[in-house]
Backbone as XML, in Angstrom:
<?xml version="1.0"?>
<chain id="A" units="angstrom">
  <residue number="1" name="UNK">
    <atom name="N" x="35.948" y="-1.930" z="6.377"/>
    <atom name="CA" x="35.450" y="-0.726" z="5.741"/>
    <atom name="C" x="34.869" y="-1.068" z="4.363"/>
  </residue>
  <residue number="2" name="UNK">
    <atom name="N" x="33.733" y="-0.475" z="4.056"/>
    <atom name="CA" x="33.092" y="-0.713" z="2.773"/>
    <atom name="C" x="33.673" y="0.274" z="1.755"/>
  </residue>
  <residue number="3" name="UNK">
    <atom name="N" x="34.257" y="-0.263" z="0.690"/>
    <atom name="CA" x="34.871" y="0.575" z="-0.345"/>
    <atom name="C" x="33.851" y="1.022" z="-1.389"/>
  </residue>
  <residue number="4" name="UNK">
    <atom name="N" x="32.869" y="0.206" z="-1.625"/>
    <atom name="CA" x="31.874" y="0.427" z="-2.662"/>
    <atom name="C" x="30.814" y="1.406" z="-2.146"/>
  </residue>
  <residue number="5" name="UNK">
    <atom name="N" x="30.720" y="2.576" z="-2.763"/>
    <atom name="CA" x="29.776" y="3.595" z="-2.317"/>
    <atom name="C" x="28.334" y="3.093" z="-2.390"/>
  </residue>
  <residue number="6" name="UNK">
    <atom name="N" x="28.039" y="2.267" z="-3.365"/>
    <atom name="CA" x="26.706" y="1.677" z="-3.512"/>
    <atom name="C" x="26.312" y="0.924" z="-2.243"/>
  </residue>
  <residue number="7" name="UNK">
    <atom name="N" x="27.186" y="0.065" z="-1.768"/>
    <atom name="CA" x="26.906" y="-0.692" z="-0.543"/>
    <atom name="C" x="26.961" y="0.205" z="0.693"/>
  </residue>
  <residue number="8" name="UNK">
    <atom name="N" x="27.856" y="1.177" z="0.670"/>
    <atom name="CA" x="28.016" y="2.083" z="1.797"/>
    <atom name="C" x="26.728" y="2.842" z="2.108"/>
  </residue>
  <residue number="9" name="UNK">
    <atom name="N" x="26.002" y="3.246" z="1.068"/>
    <atom name="CA" x="24.770" y="3.999" z="1.323"/>
    <atom name="C" x="23.558" y="3.103" z="1.560"/>
  </residue>
  <residue number="10" name="UNK">
    <atom name="N" x="23.699" y="1.797" z="1.323"/>
    <atom name="CA" x="22.589" y="0.892" z="1.585"/>
    <atom name="C" x="22.089" y="0.113" z="0.389"/>
  </residue>
  <residue number="11" name="UNK">
    <atom name="N" x="22.753" y="0.233" z="-0.748"/>
    <atom name="CA" x="22.416" y="-0.577" z="-1.908"/>
    <atom name="C" x="21.158" y="-0.161" z="-2.638"/>
  </residue>
  <residue number="12" name="UNK">
    <atom name="N" x="20.630" y="-1.106" z="-3.393"/>
    <atom name="CA" x="19.502" y="-0.842" z="-4.294"/>
    <atom name="C" x="18.283" y="-0.269" z="-3.582"/>
  </residue>
  <residue number="13" name="UNK">
    <atom name="N" x="17.953" y="-0.782" z="-2.426"/>
    <atom name="CA" x="16.737" y="-0.304" z="-1.754"/>
    <atom name="C" x="16.834" y="1.186" z="-1.432"/>
  </residue>
  <residue number="14" name="UNK">
    <atom name="N" x="17.999" y="1.646" z="-1.009"/>
    <atom name="CA" x="18.167" y="3.068" z="-0.704"/>
    <atom name="C" x="18.158" y="3.891" z="-1.994"/>
  </residue>
  <residue number="15" name="UNK">
    <atom name="N" x="18.792" y="3.399" z="-3.035"/>
    <atom name="CA" x="18.781" y="4.110" z="-4.312"/>
    <atom name="C" x="17.343" y="4.234" z="-4.822"/>
  </residue>
  <residue number="16" name="UNK">
    <atom name="N" x="16.553" y="3.190" z="-4.697"/>
    <atom name="CA" x="15.154" y="3.236" z="-5.128"/>
    <atom name="C" x="14.351" y="4.256" z="-4.332"/>
  </residue>
  <residue number="17" name="UNK">
    <atom name="N" x="14.515" y="4.249" z="-3.014"/>
    <atom name="CA" x="13.795" y="5.199" z="-2.158"/>
    <atom name="C" x="14.216" y="6.627" z="-2.490"/>
  </residue>
  <residue number="18" name="UNK">
    <atom name="N" x="15.522" y="6.860" z="-2.619"/>
    <atom name="CA" x="16.018" y="8.201" z="-2.933"/>
    <atom name="C" x="15.481" y="8.665" z="-4.288"/>
  </residue>
  <residue number="19" name="UNK">
    <atom name="N" x="15.441" y="7.763" z="-5.258"/>
    <atom name="CA" x="14.944" y="8.120" z="-6.586"/>
    <atom name="C" x="13.461" y="8.462" z="-6.530"/>
  </residue>
  <residue number="20" name="UNK">
    <atom name="N" x="12.713" y="7.733" z="-5.761"/>
    <atom name="CA" x="11.281" y="8.021" z="-5.583"/>
    <atom name="C" x="11.099" y="9.420" z="-4.987"/>
  </residue>
  <residue number="21" name="UNK">
    <atom name="N" x="11.830" y="9.707" z="-3.921"/>
    <atom name="CA" x="11.766" y="11.038" z="-3.300"/>
    <atom name="C" x="12.194" y="12.118" z="-4.290"/>
  </residue>
  <residue number="22" name="UNK">
    <atom name="N" x="13.243" y="11.844" z="-5.047"/>
    <atom name="CA" x="13.768" y="12.800" z="-6.015"/>
    <atom name="C" x="12.695" y="13.196" z="-7.026"/>
  </residue>
  <residue number="23" name="UNK">
    <atom name="N" x="12.032" y="12.222" z="-7.623"/>
    <atom name="CA" x="11.038" y="12.549" z="-8.642"/>
    <atom name="C" x="9.818" y="13.247" z="-8.052"/>
  </residue>
  <residue number="24" name="UNK">
    <atom name="N" x="9.441" y="12.932" z="-6.843"/>
    <atom name="CA" x="8.349" y="13.671" z="-6.196"/>
    <atom name="C" x="8.746" y="15.134" z="-6.031"/>
  </residue>
  <residue number="25" name="UNK">
    <atom name="N" x="9.970" y="15.377" z="-5.615"/>
    <atom name="CA" x="10.459" y="16.735" z="-5.414"/>
    <atom name="C" x="10.541" y="17.485" z="-6.749"/>
  </residue>
  <residue number="26" name="UNK">
    <atom name="N" x="11.123" y="16.853" z="-7.756"/>
    <atom name="CA" x="11.318" y="17.496" z="-9.053"/>
    <atom name="C" x="9.973" y="17.788" z="-9.728"/>
  </residue>
  <residue number="27" name="UNK">
    <atom name="N" x="9.072" y="16.824" z="-9.691"/>
    <atom name="CA" x="7.766" y="17.031" z="-10.326"/>
    <atom name="C" x="6.938" y="18.077" z="-9.599"/>
  </residue>
  <residue number="28" name="UNK">
    <atom name="N" x="7.265" y="18.343" z="-8.349"/>
    <atom name="CA" x="6.599" y="19.393" z="-7.591"/>
    <atom name="C" x="7.249" y="20.759" z="-7.736"/>
  </residue>
  <residue number="29" name="UNK">
    <atom name="N" x="8.341" y="20.821" z="-8.459"/>
    <atom name="CA" x="9.091" y="22.071" z="-8.634"/>
    <atom name="C" x="8.699" y="22.686" z="-9.975"/>
  </residue>
  <residue number="30" name="UNK">
    <atom name="N" x="8.028" y="23.824" z="-9.934"/>
    <atom name="CA" x="7.552" y="24.457" z="-11.173"/>
    <atom name="C" x="8.685" y="24.856" z="-12.117"/>
  </residue>
  <residue number="31" name="UNK">
    <atom name="N" x="9.895" y="24.995" z="-11.604"/>
    <atom name="CA" x="11.033" y="25.353" z="-12.444"/>
    <atom name="C" x="11.555" y="24.157" z="-13.240"/>
  </residue>
  <residue number="32" name="UNK">
    <atom name="N" x="11.162" y="22.935" z="-12.809"/>
    <atom name="CA" x="11.722" y="21.724" z="-13.418"/>
    <atom name="C" x="10.689" y="20.793" z="-14.052"/>
  </residue>
  <residue number="33" name="UNK">
    <atom name="N" x="9.468" y="20.839" z="-13.585"/>
    <atom name="CA" x="8.490" y="19.823" z="-14.006"/>
    <atom name="C" x="8.250" y="19.797" z="-15.509"/>
  </residue>
  <residue number="34" name="UNK">
    <atom name="N" x="8.415" y="20.925" z="-16.199"/>
    <atom name="CA" x="8.146" y="20.943" z="-17.645"/>
    <atom name="C" x="9.094" y="20.034" z="-18.430"/>
  </residue>
  <residue number="35" name="UNK">
    <atom name="N" x="10.240" y="19.715" z="-17.852"/>
    <atom name="CA" x="11.164" y="18.819" z="-18.545"/>
    <atom name="C" x="10.611" y="17.388" z="-18.634"/>
  </residue>
  <residue number="36" name="UNK">
    <atom name="N" x="9.595" y="17.089" z="-17.838"/>
    <atom name="CA" x="9.069" y="15.729" z="-17.757"/>
    <atom name="C" x="7.696" y="15.565" z="-18.391"/>
  </residue>
  <residue number="37" name="UNK">
    <atom name="N" x="7.200" y="16.615" z="-19.033"/>
    <atom name="CA" x="5.909" y="16.512" z="-19.716"/>
    <atom name="C" x="6.012" y="15.481" z="-20.836"/>
  </residue>
  <residue number="38" name="UNK">
    <atom name="N" x="5.073" y="14.560" z="-20.853"/>
    <atom name="CA" x="5.041" y="13.533" z="-21.882"/>
    <atom name="C" x="6.018" y="12.387" z="-21.662"/>
  </residue>
  <residue number="39" name="UNK">
    <atom name="N" x="6.644" y="12.342" z="-20.506"/>
    <atom name="CA" x="7.627" y="11.302" z="-20.188"/>
    <atom name="C" x="6.971" y="10.247" z="-19.304"/>
  </residue>
  <residue number="40" name="UNK">
    <atom name="N" x="7.235" y="8.995" z="-19.567"/>
    <atom name="CA" x="6.767" y="7.886" z="-18.729"/>
    <atom name="C" x="7.655" y="7.840" z="-17.487"/>
  </residue>
  <residue number="41" name="UNK">
    <atom name="N" x="7.169" y="8.379" z="-16.394"/>
    <atom name="CA" x="7.970" y="8.552" z="-15.175"/>
    <atom name="C" x="8.399" y="7.209" z="-14.580"/>
  </residue>
  <residue number="42" name="UNK">
    <atom name="N" x="7.542" y="6.210" z="-14.599"/>
    <atom name="CA" x="7.934" y="4.916" z="-14.028"/>
    <atom name="C" x="9.133" y="4.324" z="-14.771"/>
  </residue>
  <residue number="43" name="UNK">
    <atom name="N" x="9.116" y="4.437" z="-16.086"/>
    <atom name="CA" x="10.249" y="3.951" z="-16.887"/>
    <atom name="C" x="11.501" y="4.768" z="-16.562"/>
  </residue>
  <residue number="44" name="UNK">
    <atom name="N" x="11.346" y="6.078" z="-16.531"/>
    <atom name="CA" x="12.478" y="6.949" z="-16.236"/>
    <atom name="C" x="13.043" y="6.672" z="-14.845"/>
  </residue>
  <residue number="45" name="UNK">
    <atom name="N" x="12.169" y="6.464" z="-13.881"/>
    <atom name="CA" x="12.599" y="6.160" z="-12.516"/>
    <atom name="C" x="13.448" y="4.884" z="-12.502"/>
  </residue>
  <residue number="46" name="UNK">
    <atom name="N" x="13.034" y="3.876" z="-13.235"/>
    <atom name="CA" x="13.801" y="2.635" z="-13.309"/>
    <atom name="C" x="15.173" y="2.847" z="-13.919"/>
  </residue>
  <residue number="47" name="UNK">
    <atom name="N" x="15.231" y="3.661" z="-14.969"/>
    <atom name="CA" x="16.522" y="3.968" z="-15.600"/>
    <atom name="C" x="17.411" y="4.770" z="-14.658"/>
  </residue>
  <residue number="48" name="UNK">
    <atom name="N" x="16.792" y="5.671" z="-13.910"/>
    <atom name="CA" x="17.566" y="6.484" z="-12.961"/>
    <atom name="C" x="18.151" y="5.605" z="-11.862"/>
  </residue>
  <residue number="49" name="UNK">
    <atom name="N" x="17.375" y="4.661" z="-11.366"/>
    <atom name="CA" x="17.884" y="3.730" z="-10.349"/>
    <atom name="C" x="19.079" y="2.971" z="-10.924"/>
  </residue>
  <residue number="50" name="UNK">
    <atom name="N" x="18.946" y="2.500" z="-12.154"/>
    <atom name="CA" x="20.035" y="1.765" z="-12.794"/>
    <atom name="C" x="21.268" y="2.660" z="-12.963"/>
  </residue>
  <residue number="51" name="UNK">
    <atom name="N" x="21.056" y="3.893" z="-13.410"/>
    <atom name="CA" x="22.179" y="4.808" z="-13.633"/>
    <atom name="C" x="22.893" y="5.147" z="-12.323"/>
  </residue>
  <residue number="52" name="UNK">
    <atom name="N" x="22.136" y="5.521" z="-11.308"/>
    <atom name="CA" x="22.753" y="5.879" z="-10.020"/>
    <atom name="C" x="23.468" y="4.669" z="-9.436"/>
  </residue>
  <residue number="53" name="UNK">
    <atom name="N" x="22.868" y="3.509" z="-9.548"/>
    <atom name="CA" x="23.513" y="2.288" z="-9.056"/>
    <atom name="C" x="24.844" y="2.053" z="-9.751"/>
  </residue>
  <residue number="54" name="UNK">
    <atom name="N" x="24.877" y="2.229" z="-11.073"/>
    <atom name="CA" x="26.118" y="2.068" z="-11.821"/>
    <atom name="C" x="27.143" y="3.116" z="-11.390"/>
  </residue>
  <residue number="55" name="UNK">
    <atom name="N" x="26.700" y="4.336" z="-11.242"/>
    <atom name="CA" x="27.588" y="5.426" z="-10.869"/>
    <atom name="C" x="28.264" y="5.165" z="-9.524"/>
  </residue>
  <residue number="56" name="UNK">
    <atom name="N" x="27.569" y="4.450" z="-8.656"/>
    <atom name="CA" x="28.082" y="4.170" z="-7.316"/>
    <atom name="C" x="28.768" y="2.813" z="-7.207"/>
  </residue>
  <residue number="57" name="UNK">
    <atom name="N" x="28.823" y="2.077" z="-8.328"/>
    <atom name="CA" x="29.536" y="0.811" z="-8.334"/>
    <atom name="C" x="28.675" y="-0.412" z="-8.136"/>
  </residue>
  <residue number="58" name="UNK">
    <atom name="N" x="27.346" y="-0.260" z="-8.269"/>
    <atom name="CA" x="26.461" y="-1.367" z="-7.956"/>
    <atom name="C" x="25.959" y="-2.209" z="-9.103"/>
  </residue>
  <residue number="59" name="UNK">
    <atom name="N" x="25.972" y="-1.708" z="-10.321"/>
    <atom name="CA" x="25.496" y="-2.512" z="-11.446"/>
    <atom name="C" x="25.831" y="-1.840" z="-12.752"/>
  </residue>
  <residue number="60" name="UNK">
    <atom name="N" x="25.538" y="-2.524" z="-13.844"/>
    <atom name="CA" x="25.814" y="-2.012" z="-15.181"/>
    <atom name="C" x="24.619" y="-1.190" z="-15.650"/>
  </residue>
  <residue number="61" name="UNK">
    <atom name="N" x="24.899" y="-0.073" z="-16.291"/>
    <atom name="CA" x="23.862" y="0.778" z="-16.862"/>
    <atom name="C" x="23.701" y="0.421" z="-18.330"/>
  </residue>
  <residue number="62" name="UNK">
    <atom name="N" x="22.468" y="0.114" z="-18.738"/>
    <atom name="CA" x="22.217" y="-0.266" z="-20.126"/>
    <atom name="C" x="21.304" y="0.731" z="-20.824"/>
  </residue>
  <residue number="63" name="UNK">
    <atom name="N" x="21.124" y="1.894" z="-20.233"/>
    <atom name="CA" x="20.267" y="2.913" z="-20.835"/>
    <atom name="C" x="20.990" y="3.698" z="-21.902"/>
  </residue>
  <residue number="64" name="UNK">
    <atom name="N" x="20.333" y="4.750" z="-22.371"/>
    <atom name="CA" x="20.899" y="5.610" z="-23.401"/>
    <atom name="C" x="22.149" y="6.318" z="-22.897"/>
  </residue>
  <residue number="65" name="UNK">
    <atom name="N" x="22.970" y="6.710" z="-23.832"/>
    <atom name="CA" x="24.087" y="7.598" z="-23.556"/>
    <atom name="C" x="23.521" y="8.850" z="-22.867"/>
  </residue>
  <residue number="66" name="UNK">
    <atom name="N" x="24.185" y="9.336" z="-21.825"/>
    <atom name="CA" x="23.670" y="10.469" z="-21.046"/>
    <atom name="C" x="23.427" y="11.709" z="-21.892"/>
  </residue>
  <residue number="67" name="UNK">
    <atom name="N" x="24.331" y="11.998" z="-22.777"/>
    <atom name="CA" x="24.163" y="13.184" z="-23.615"/>
    <atom name="C" x="22.914" y="13.053" z="-24.480"/>
  </residue>
  <residue number="68" name="UNK">
    <atom name="N" x="22.772" y="11.918" z="-25.127"/>
    <atom name="CA" x="21.609" y="11.660" z="-25.969"/>
    <atom name="C" x="20.316" y="11.653" z="-25.148"/>
  </residue>
  <residue number="69" name="UNK">
    <atom name="N" x="20.358" y="11.061" z="-23.979"/>
    <atom name="CA" x="19.163" y="10.946" z="-23.144"/>
    <atom name="C" x="18.614" y="12.304" z="-22.718"/>
  </residue>
  <residue number="70" name="UNK">
    <atom name="N" x="19.462" y="13.319" z="-22.684"/>
    <atom name="CA" x="19.029" y="14.643" z="-22.239"/>
    <atom name="C" x="18.844" y="15.639" z="-23.393"/>
  </residue>
  <residue number="71" name="UNK">
    <atom name="N" x="18.871" y="15.162" z="-24.626"/>
    <atom name="CA" x="18.736" y="16.046" z="-25.789"/>
    <atom name="C" x="17.413" y="16.813" z="-25.753"/>
  </residue>
  <residue number="72" name="UNK">
    <atom name="N" x="16.333" y="16.131" z="-25.475"/>
    <atom name="CA" x="15.009" y="16.773" z="-25.431"/>
    <atom name="C" x="14.976" y="17.859" z="-24.363"/>
  </residue>
  <residue number="73" name="UNK">
    <atom name="N" x="15.578" y="17.582" z="-23.213"/>
    <atom name="CA" x="15.608" y="18.577" z="-22.136"/>
    <atom name="C" x="16.454" y="19.786" z="-22.538"/>
  </residue>
  <residue number="74" name="UNK">
    <atom name="N" x="17.573" y="19.549" z="-23.212"/>
    <atom name="CA" x="18.388" y="20.681" z="-23.677"/>
    <atom name="C" x="17.589" y="21.534" z="-24.660"/>
  </residue>
  <residue number="75" name="UNK">
    <atom name="N" x="16.796" y="20.881" z="-25.519"/>
    <atom name="CA" x="15.948" y="21.621" z="-26.459"/>
    <atom name="C" x="14.924" y="22.463" z="-25.713"/>
  </residue>
  <residue number="76" name="UNK">
    <atom name="N" x="14.535" y="22.020" z="-24.541"/>
    <atom name="CA" x="13.572" y="22.748" z="-23.710"/>
    <atom name="C" x="14.255" y="23.753" z="-22.780"/>
  </residue>
  <residue number="77" name="UNK">
    <atom name="N" x="15.555" y="23.940" z="-22.960"/>
    <atom name="CA" x="16.250" y="24.986" z="-22.208"/>
    <atom name="C" x="17.047" y="24.536" z="-21.012"/>
  </residue>
  <residue number="78" name="UNK">
    <atom name="N" x="17.277" y="23.255" z="-20.857"/>
    <atom name="CA" x="18.053" y="22.758" z="-19.723"/>
    <atom name="C" x="19.403" y="23.469" z="-19.659"/>
  </residue>
  <residue number="79" name="UNK">
    <atom name="N" x="19.733" y="23.992" z="-18.478"/>
    <atom name="CA" x="20.989" y="24.719" z="-18.321"/>
    <atom name="C" x="21.600" y="24.456" z="-16.939"/>
  </residue>
  <residue number="80" name="UNK">
    <atom name="N" x="22.672" y="25.152" z="-16.639"/>
    <atom name="CA" x="23.382" y="24.953" z="-15.372"/>
    <atom name="C" x="22.491" y="25.189" z="-14.148"/>
  </residue>
  <residue number="81" name="UNK">
    <atom name="N" x="21.657" y="26.210" z="-14.212"/>
    <atom name="CA" x="20.763" y="26.488" z="-13.091"/>
    <atom name="C" x="19.846" y="25.296" z="-12.829"/>
  </residue>
  <residue number="82" name="UNK">
    <atom name="N" x="19.260" y="24.754" z="-13.883"/>
    <atom name="CA" x="18.380" y="23.593" z="-13.726"/>
    <atom name="C" x="19.155" y="22.404" z="-13.160"/>
  </residue>
  <residue number="83" name="UNK">
    <atom name="N" x="20.343" y="22.184" z="-13.678"/>
    <atom name="CA" x="21.146" y="21.059" z="-13.195"/>
    <atom name="C" x="21.430" y="21.230" z="-11.705"/>
  </residue>
  <residue number="84" name="UNK">
    <atom name="N" x="21.740" y="22.441" z="-11.288"/>
    <atom name="CA" x="21.987" y="22.697" z="-9.866"/>
    <atom name="C" x="20.738" y="22.444" z="-9.031"/>
  </residue>
  <residue number="85" name="UNK">
    <atom name="N" x="19.574" y="22.794" z="-9.556"/>
    <atom name="CA" x="18.318" y="22.521" z="-8.851"/>
    <atom name="C" x="18.092" y="21.014" z="-8.734"/>
  </residue>
  <residue number="86" name="UNK">
    <atom name="N" x="18.370" y="20.282" z="-9.819"/>
    <atom name="CA" x="18.256" y="18.826" z="-9.765"/>
    <atom name="C" x="19.173" y="18.276" z="-8.668"/>
  </residue>
  <residue number="87" name="UNK">
    <atom name="N" x="20.397" y="18.792" z="-8.597"/>
    <atom name="CA" x="21.339" y="18.332" z="-7.575"/>
    <atom name="C" x="20.817" y="18.606" z="-6.176"/>
  </residue>
  <residue number="88" name="UNK">
    <atom name="N" x="20.256" y="19.780" z="-5.955"/>
    <atom name="CA" x="19.684" y="20.104" z="-4.639"/>
    <atom name="C" x="18.598" y="19.108" z="-4.265"/>
  </residue>
  <residue number="89" name="UNK">
    <atom name="N" x="17.732" y="18.814" z="-5.221"/>
    <atom name="CA" x="16.648" y="17.864" z="-4.956"/>
    <atom name="C" x="17.189" y="16.455" z="-4.707"/>
  </residue>
  <residue number="90" name="UNK">
    <atom name="N" x="18.209" y="16.080" z="-5.433"/>
    <atom name="CA" x="18.748" y="14.735" z="-5.237"/>
    <atom name="C" x="19.457" y="14.628" z="-3.891"/>
  </residue>
  <residue number="91" name="UNK">
    <atom name="N" x="20.184" y="15.665" z="-3.503"/>
    <atom name="CA" x="20.844" y="15.675" z="-2.188"/>
    <atom name="C" x="19.791" y="15.527" z="-1.085"/>
  </residue>
  <residue number="92" name="UNK">
    <atom name="N" x="18.724" y="16.294" z="-1.186"/>
    <atom name="CA" x="17.645" y="16.215" z="-0.193"/>
    <atom name="C" x="16.996" y="14.834" z="-0.199"/>
  </residue>
  <residue number="93" name="UNK">
    <atom name="N" x="16.822" y="14.250" z="-1.387"/>
    <atom name="CA" x="16.218" y="12.921" z="-1.497"/>
    <atom name="C" x="17.105" y="11.862" z="-0.846"/>
  </residue>
  <residue number="94" name="UNK">
    <atom name="N" x="18.415" y="11.987" z="-1.020"/>
    <atom name="CA" x="19.337" y="11.048" z="-0.368"/>
    <atom name="C" x="19.209" y="11.152" z="1.145"/>
  </residue>
  <residue number="95" name="UNK">
    <atom name="N" x="19.132" y="12.362" z="1.644"/>
    <atom name="CA" x="18.999" y="12.550" z="3.089"/>
    <atom name="C" x="17.671" y="11.989" z="3.584"/>
  </residue>
  <residue number="96" name="UNK">
    <atom name="N" x="16.593" y="12.214" z="2.814"/>
    <atom name="CA" x="15.283" y="11.658" z="3.173"/>
    <atom name="C" x="15.324" y="10.131" z="3.204"/>
  </residue>
  <residue number="97" name="UNK">
    <atom name="N" x="16.164" y="9.548" z="2.357"/>
    <atom name="CA" x="16.291" y="8.086" z="2.291"/>
    <atom name="C" x="17.227" y="7.548" z="3.379"/>
  </residue>
  <residue number="98" name="UNK">
    <atom name="N" x="17.790" y="8.433" z="4.188"/>
    <atom name="CA" x="18.614" y="7.999" z="5.308"/>
    <atom name="C" x="20.108" y="7.924" z="5.035"/>
  </residue>
  <residue number="99" name="UNK">
    <atom name="N" x="20.554" y="8.483" z="3.919"/>
    <atom name="CA" x="21.983" y="8.468" z="3.610"/>
    <atom name="C" x="22.679" y="9.513" z="4.472"/>
  </residue>
  <residue number="100" name="UNK">
    <atom name="N" x="23.754" y="9.111" z="5.119"/>
    <atom name="CA" x="24.514" y="10.028" z="5.957"/>
    <atom name="C" x="25.039" y="11.178" z="5.115"/>
  </residue>
  <residue number="101" name="UNK">
    <atom name="N" x="25.068" y="12.398" z="5.669"/>
    <atom name="CA" x="25.512" y="13.568" z="4.898"/>
    <atom name="C" x="26.874" y="13.400" z="4.227"/>
  </residue>
  <residue number="102" name="UNK">
    <atom name="N" x="27.833" y="12.797" z="4.916"/>
    <atom name="CA" x="29.158" y="12.642" z="4.303"/>
    <atom name="C" x="29.128" y="11.683" z="3.123"/>
  </residue>
  <residue number="103" name="UNK">
    <atom name="N" x="28.259" y="10.686" z="3.178"/>
    <atom name="CA" x="28.122" y="9.763" z="2.048"/>
    <atom name="C" x="27.291" y="10.393" z="0.924"/>
  </residue>
  <residue number="104" name="UNK">
    <atom name="N" x="26.300" y="11.198" z="1.297"/>
    <atom name="CA" x="25.514" y="11.911" z="0.288"/>
    <atom name="C" x="26.428" y="12.827" z="-0.522"/>
  </residue>
  <residue number="105" name="UNK">
    <atom name="N" x="27.391" y="13.458" z="0.136"/>
    <atom name="CA" x="28.325" y="14.331" z="-0.576"/>
    <atom name="C" x="29.167" y="13.544" z="-1.572"/>
  </residue>
  <residue number="106" name="UNK">
    <atom name="N" x="29.570" y="12.348" z="-1.204"/>
    <atom name="CA" x="30.335" y="11.506" z="-2.120"/>
    <atom name="C" x="29.494" y="11.161" z="-3.348"/>
  </residue>
  <residue number="107" name="UNK">
    <atom name="N" x="28.227" y="10.859" z="-3.127"/>
    <atom name="CA" x="27.315" y="10.570" z="-4.236"/>
    <atom name="C" x="27.169" y="11.804" z="-5.115"/>
  </residue>
  <residue number="108" name="UNK">
    <atom name="N" x="26.954" y="12.954" z="-4.475"/>
    <atom name="CA" x="26.738" y="14.185" z="-5.226"/>
    <atom name="C" x="27.959" y="14.546" z="-6.061"/>
  </residue>
  <residue number="109" name="UNK">
    <atom name="N" x="29.133" y="14.286" z="-5.553"/>
    <atom name="CA" x="30.353" y="14.553" z="-6.324"/>
    <atom name="C" x="30.376" y="13.728" z="-7.605"/>
  </residue>
  <residue number="110" name="UNK">
    <atom name="N" x="29.923" y="12.496" z="-7.526"/>
    <atom name="CA" x="29.898" y="11.643" z="-8.724"/>
    <atom name="C" x="28.854" y="12.114" z="-9.726"/>
  </residue>
  <residue number="111" name="UNK">
    <atom name="N" x="27.705" y="12.549" z="-9.213"/>
    <atom name="CA" x="26.663" y="13.051" z="-10.104"/>
    <atom name="C" x="27.122" y="14.361" z="-10.749"/>
  </residue>
  <residue number="112" name="UNK">
    <atom name="N" x="27.721" y="15.232" z="-9.961"/>
    <atom name="CA" x="28.210" y="16.514" z="-10.477"/>
    <atom name="C" x="29.184" y="16.322" z="-11.636"/>
  </residue>
  <residue number="113" name="UNK">
    <atom name="N" x="29.951" y="15.264" z="-11.601"/>
    <atom name="CA" x="30.922" y="14.996" z="-12.664"/>
    <atom name="C" x="30.253" y="14.763" z="-14.017"/>
  </residue>
  <residue number="114" name="UNK">
    <atom name="N" x="28.959" y="14.543" z="-14.031"/>
    <atom name="CA" x="28.225" y="14.291" z="-15.280"/>
    <atom name="C" x="27.620" y="15.568" z="-15.868"/>
  </residue>
  <residue number="115" name="UNK">
    <atom name="N" x="27.792" y="16.698" z="-15.191"/>
    <atom name="CA" x="27.182" y="17.971" z="-15.639"/>
    <atom name="C" x="27.528" y="18.283" z="-17.102"/>
  </residue>
  <residue number="116" name="UNK">
    <atom name="N" x="28.798" y="18.281" z="-17.445"/>
    <atom name="CA" x="29.205" y="18.656" z="-18.800"/>
    <atom name="C" x="28.655" y="17.691" z="-19.858"/>
  </residue>
  <residue number="117" name="UNK">
    <atom name="N" x="28.649" y="16.420" z="-19.557"/>
    <atom name="CA" x="28.132" y="15.427" z="-20.510"/>
    <atom name="C" x="26.650" y="15.681" z="-20.780"/>
  </residue>
  <residue number="118" name="UNK">
    <atom name="N" x="25.909" y="16.001" z="-19.744"/>
    <atom name="CA" x="24.473" y="16.201" z="-19.869"/>
    <atom name="C" x="24.136" y="17.530" z="-20.534"/>
  </residue>
  <residue number="119" name="UNK">
    <atom name="N" x="24.842" y="18.587" z="-20.190"/>
    <atom name="CA" x="24.470" y="19.914" z="-20.657"/>
    <atom name="C" x="25.093" y="20.355" z="-21.968"/>
  </residue>
  <residue number="120" name="UNK">
    <atom name="N" x="26.300" y="19.954" z="-22.244"/>
    <atom name="CA" x="26.988" y="20.480" z="-23.420"/>
    <atom name="C" x="26.607" y="19.747" z="-24.696"/>
  </residue>
  <residue number="121" name="UNK">
    <atom name="N" x="26.451" y="20.544" z="-25.746"/>
    <atom name="CA" x="26.039" y="19.989" z="-27.037"/>
    <atom name="C" x="27.242" y="19.609" z="-27.871"/>
  </residue>
</chain>
């Protein structure tokens, strides 16, 4: 049995595919796309792959502190509703990348645990 969720879902290649799908979905969502105006998406995508990989046990995250990284978005009104929309898009992206629903839920539980760090000032 694979204990490491990162390996369980398929490792870096699956995280990369899911992240690609995620940003396509988010940038196509009029409720969310304004948070990414003026942002270098390729750089952000790379950081997201690193963060999700770390969250699942696959590597070390060397990006900004999560709270600090989302300061600009909070200034633009980021709230619980937006975070829930991001989660919906990420869940769908994991499924599009071939992650089994039960494993996608395990991933989503780990991401959900970051809600307070990201949203609270």
